C-alpha positions in Angstrom: 74.3 91.4 126.3 75.9 90.1 123.1 76.4 93.0 120.5 74.4 92.1 117.0 77.2 90.8 114.5 77.7 93.4 112.0 80.2 93.9 109.4 82.8 97.1 110.3 83.4 99.4 107.5 86.4 102.4 108.1 87.0 104.6 105.3 88.1 108.1 104.5 90.2 110.1 102.3 93.7 109.0 102.3 95.8 109.8 105.3 92.4 110.9 107.1 92.5 108.4 110.2 90.2 105.7 109.4 92.5 103.3 111.2 91.5 104.7 114.4 88.5 103.3 113.8 89.8 99.3 113.2 91.7 100.3 116.4 88.9 101.2 118.6 86.8 98.3 117.2 89.8 95.6 118.2 88.7 96.9 121.7 85.4 95.4 121.5 84.5 91.8 122.2 82.9 89.9 119.6 84.8 91.7 116.9 87.4 90.7 114.6 89.7 93.1 113.8 92.9 90.9 113.3 93.4 91.8 109.4 94.2 95.6 110.8 94.4 98.0 107.9 94.8 95.6 105.2 92.3 97.0 102.5 89.7 94.9 100.8 89.5 96.3 97.2 87.5 93.7 95.3 84.7 95.8 95.3 85.5 99.3 94.0 89.4 98.7 92.4 89.4 98.8 88.5 87.1 95.9 87.3 85.8 95.5 90.4 82.2 94.6 91.4 81.5 98.5 90.8 82.6 98.1 87.1 80.7 95.0 86.7 77.5 96.5 88.2 78.4 99.8 85.4 79.0 97.9 82.4 76.0 95.5 82.7 73.4 97.8 83.6 74.8 100.7 81.9 75.0 101.0 77.8 75.4 96.9 77.8 76.0 95.0 74.6 77.3 91.9 73.6 81.4 92.8 73.5 81.0 95.1 76.4 79.3 92.1 78.5 81.7 90.0 77.4 85.0 92.4 78.0 82.9 92.9 81.6 83.2 89.5 82.8 86.2 88.9 81.5 88.4 91.8 83.1 86.3 91.1 86.4 87.0 87.1 86.3 90.7 88.3 85.7 91.2 91.1 88.2 89.6 88.4 90.9 92.4 86.1 89.9 95.3 88.4 90.2 93.8 89.6 93.8 93.3 85.8 94.4 97.0 84.8 93.9 99.0 86.9 92.1 102.3 87.2 94.0 104.0 90.8 95.5 100.5 92.5 95.1 100.0 94.0 98.5 96.3 94.4 97.9 95.8 90.8 97.1 96.7 87.1 98.1 92.9 86.8 98.8 93.6 82.7 99.0 94.7 84.0 102.7 93.2 87.1 103.5 89.9 85.9 102.4 90.2 82.7 102.3 91.7 79.5 99.8 88.0 78.9 98.2 87.8 82.7 97.0 88.4 81.8 93.3 86.1 78.6 93.6 82.9 80.9 95.0 84.0 83.6 92.4 83.9 81.4 89.0 80.8 79.9 90.3 79.6 83.8 90.6 80.5 84.5 87.4 78.9 81.6 85.8 75.5 82.6 87.4 75.9 86.0 85.4 76.8 84.3 82.2 73.9 84.0 80.1 75.1 83.0 76.6 78.5 81.1 75.3 78.5 81.8 72.0 80.9 79.9 69.2 81.4 83.3 67.5 84.0 85.9 68.1 84.2 89.4 68.0 86.6 91.9 67.1 87.4 92.6 70.9 89.1 89.2 70.7 91.0 89.6 67.4 93.0 92.2 69.3 96.6 90.8 69.0 98.9 90.4 71.9 102.4 88.9 72.0 101.0 85.6 73.1 99.2 85.3 70.1 102.0 86.0 67.9 103.9 82.3 67.6 99.7 80.9 66.9 99.5 83.7 64.3 103.2 82.5 62.4 102.2 79.1 62.9 98.8 79.4 61.3 100.4 81.7 58.2 103.4 78.6 57.6 100.8 75.9 57.8 98.6 77.8 54.9 101.8 78.3 53.1 102.9 75.1 53.3 99.7 73.4 52.1 98.7 76.1 49.6 95.7 77.4 51.4 94.4 73.8 51.6 94.8 73.8 55.5 93.4 76.6 57.6 93.8 76.7 61.1 91.2 78.0 63.0 91.2 81.7 64.0 93.8 82.9 67.0 92.0 84.5 69.1 93.3 86.4 72.3 90.7 84.2 74.4 87.7 82.1 73.9 84.9 81.8 74.3 82.5 85.0 74.6 80.5 85.6 77.4 77.3 87.4 77.5 74.9 88.8 80.2 72.0 91.0 79.4 71.1 90.8 83.2 68.1 92.9 84.9 69.2 95.2 87.7 67.5 93.3 90.2 69.1 89.7 89.6 72.1 91.4 89.1 72.1 92.8 92.7 70.4 89.7 94.0 73.2 87.3 92.7 76.1 89.5 93.5 74.8 90.1 97.0 74.5 86.3 97.7 78.3 86.4 96.5 79.3 88.9 98.7 77.9 86.8 101.7 79.7 84.0 101.1 82.8 86.0 101.0 81.4 87.4 104.2 80.7 84.2 105.7 84.6 83.0 104.6 85.8 85.9 106.8 84.0 84.7 109.7 80.6 87.1 110.2 78.9 84.2 111.2 80.7 83.5 114.3 81.5 87.4 115.3 81.5 91.1 114.2 84.5 92.0 111.6 86.5 94.6 110.7 87.0 95.2 106.5 89.3 98.2 105.9 87.7 100.2 102.5 85.9 97.5 101.8 83.6 100.7 100.7 85.1 104.3 99.3 82.8 107.2 100.3 82.7 107.7 96.5 80.2 104.9 96.2 78.4 104.5 99.3 74.9 105.3 97.3 75.3 101.6 96.2 75.6 100.2 99.6 72.0 99.3 99.8 72.3 97.2 96.8 74.8 94.7 98.1 74.3 94.4 101.8 71.8 93.4 104.2 71.1 95.8 107.6 74.3 94.4 108.8 77.2 96.5 107.3 78.5 100.1 109.0 80.4 102.5 107.4 82.1 104.7 109.1 83.3 107.8 106.8 86.9 109.4 109.1 87.2 113.2 108.0 90.3 114.6 109.0 90.9 118.3 108.9 93.0 118.7 105.7 95.6 121.3 106.8 96.9 118.1 109.0 96.6 115.5 106.2 98.8 118.1 103.9 101.2 118.6 106.4 101.9 114.7 107.4 101.7 113.7 104.1 104.7 116.4 102.7 106.8 116.7 105.7 106.4 113.6 107.7 105.1 110.2 105.6 107.0 111.4 102.7 110.2 110.7 105.2 109.1 107.2 105.7 107.8 106.6 102.5 104.7 106.2 103.3 102.7 108.9 101.3 99.3 109.3 99.7 98.8 110.4 96.4 98.3 114.4 96.8 99.7 116.7 95.5 102.6 118.3 97.9 101.7 122.4 96.1 99.3 123.6 98.7 97.2 125.4 96.2 96.8 121.8 93.8 96.2 120.1 96.8 93.3 122.7 97.9 91.8 121.8 94.1 92.4 118.6 94.3 91.0 117.9 97.4 87.9 119.8 96.8 87.4 118.3 93.5 87.5 114.5 95.1 85.0 115.8 98.6 82.7 117.1 95.7 82.5 114.2 93.7 80.7 112.2 96.2 77.0 111.4 95.5 74.7 112.0 98.6 73.4 109.4 100.7 71.0 109.4 103.7 71.5 106.0 104.5 71.4 105.0 108.3 74.2 102.8 108.0 76.6 105.1 106.8 78.1 107.3 109.8 80.4 110.2 109.6 83.0 110.7 112.2 85.8 114.0 112.6 88.8 111.7 113.4 89.4 115.0 115.9 86.5 114.0 117.6 87.7 110.8 118.8 90.5 112.4 120.5 89.2 116.0 121.7 85.6 114.6 122.3 86.7 111.0 122.9 83.6 109.7 125.7 81.0 110.9 123.2 82.2 110.3 119.8 82.5 106.5 121.7 79.1 106.4 123.1 77.6 107.9 119.7 79.1 105.1 117.8 78.1 102.5 120.5 74.5 104.0 120.0 74.1 103.9 116.7 75.0 100.1 116.1 73.0 99.5 119.2 75.6 97.9 121.1 76.4 97.5 124.9 79.4 99.9 125.7 79.9 97.2 128.7 81.7 95.4 125.7 84.5 97.7 125.4 86.4 95.8 128.1 89.9 96.5 126.4 88.9 100.5 126.5 92.7 102.6 124.9 94.4 99.6 124.4 94.6 100.5 120.6 93.2 103.4 120.1 94.7 106.0 122.8 93.3 109.8 122.3 96.2 110.9 124.6 98.9 109.4 122.1 96.9 110.3 118.7 96.6 113.9 119.6 100.4 114.2 118.2 98.6 114.1 115.0 96.6 117.2 114.9 97.3 120.8 114.7 100.7 120.1 113.0 99.9 123.8 111.3 101.3 124.9 114.7 104.3 123.1 114.8 106.3 125.1 112.9 106.4 128.6 111.4 107.0 126.9 108.0 103.5 125.2 108.0 101.7 128.3 108.8 101.5 130.0 105.2 100.4 126.5 103.6 97.9 126.2 106.5 96.4 129.7 105.8 96.1 128.8 102.0 94.3 125.6 103.2 92.0 126.8 105.8 91.0 129.9 103.2 90.2 127.1 100.2 88.6 124.2 101.8 87.1 126.1 105.0 84.3 123.6 104.8 86.7 121.0 106.1 88.4 122.5 108.8 87.9 121.5 111.9 87.3 124.0 115.0 89.9 122.9 117.4 88.7 123.7 121.5 92.3 124.4 122.5 95.8 125.2 120.8 98.3 122.5 121.5 102.3 122.2 120.0 104.0 118.8 119.7 107.5 117.9 119.2 107.9 116.5 115.5 109.3 113.0 116.8 106.0 112.8 118.2 104.1 112.3 115.1 103.1 109.5 113.5 
C-alpha cells in the first residue's frame, strides 16, 4: 500500500536531536529526505512569512505595511541568491523559480501603489549620498530654478490592508507552490526546521492536512554537556549559555514561551524513546501518519539507535559533569528523561 504523500517537518530546541527524524524517514519508501538537515527558514526567520503576518494583520498602517512587504521581499531575495549564506541558495535548495513565484505572491498582497512617499523612504543611506550631492549641486548652480526629484531609499510604496482570511488564502497557495517545486506532488518530502516549536500555533492557517510536525525533545543535561564539552571542540555549538545556571534560566524561558496547540498534526517525540524504546516509538510514528510499516524497507540504515545511544546519559561519563547535571536536574525537572538503565560511553563515541 502506498503511503499518503506528506510534508514531514522535523524540529526541536537546538541540539535536541531532530536530525534523528530526518534519518528515520530517509529509510522509508516514497520519502525524499535528500535535503538532509538543511534548515528551511523562510517562514520563521526575521522578515519571513510570520513577521509579514504579524505586521499586516496586527496594528497595520500605511508605513507598516510598506516596510513589511519590502523587508519580506529583500529577505526572500537574499535567501534566493545571496552567496555564502548557509541557510540560503533557494535557487538550488527550493528551485530556480523561487524568486519569480515569490514576486507573484507579493504582487497579490499589494493593494495600493501610491505616488507619494513617507519618512521611512527618506531615511538616508550611504547609497543615497551621491544622488543627494548631485541634487544639491544642481540646485546651487541653477540658483534654485532646477530642483531634481526627491532622493528616496526606495520607491514606490507598497500598501496592503488585507484581511486575515485573504492573507492566509494567498499565503497557503504560495507555500504549496513552493512545496510542488520541492517535489510534494511526486513523493513525501522532509523539510528540516520549516516550523519551530514556538510558532506551531500558527500551523493550521498555512497548511492542509498533509503537513506533519515532529517536535523532538531531549534531556537538557545531555544537550548542555554536548554543547559545552563536545560540540565546542568541533566549532559546532548552538546558542546556549555554557554557565549551567544561566543555561537553566535560558532553557526554561524558551520552553515556557511556546503557545500550546492541540493540532493533531503536531507530534512530540523524545529523542531517548527513539533509542531505548525504538520499536514502540517508530510504530507510534507510523500509526500517527496512517502509514504502512512495510514501507520501512531500509530500517536502521541511517538512524541506528545502537549508535545514537552514545549521545545519551553523558552526565554519567565524567565526574566533572555531575555537579552541573545535578543543577539541571533540579532546575529543569519537567524536561528530564527517566532512563531505564544506566550506561557509560567512551568520549570518542559521542557525536
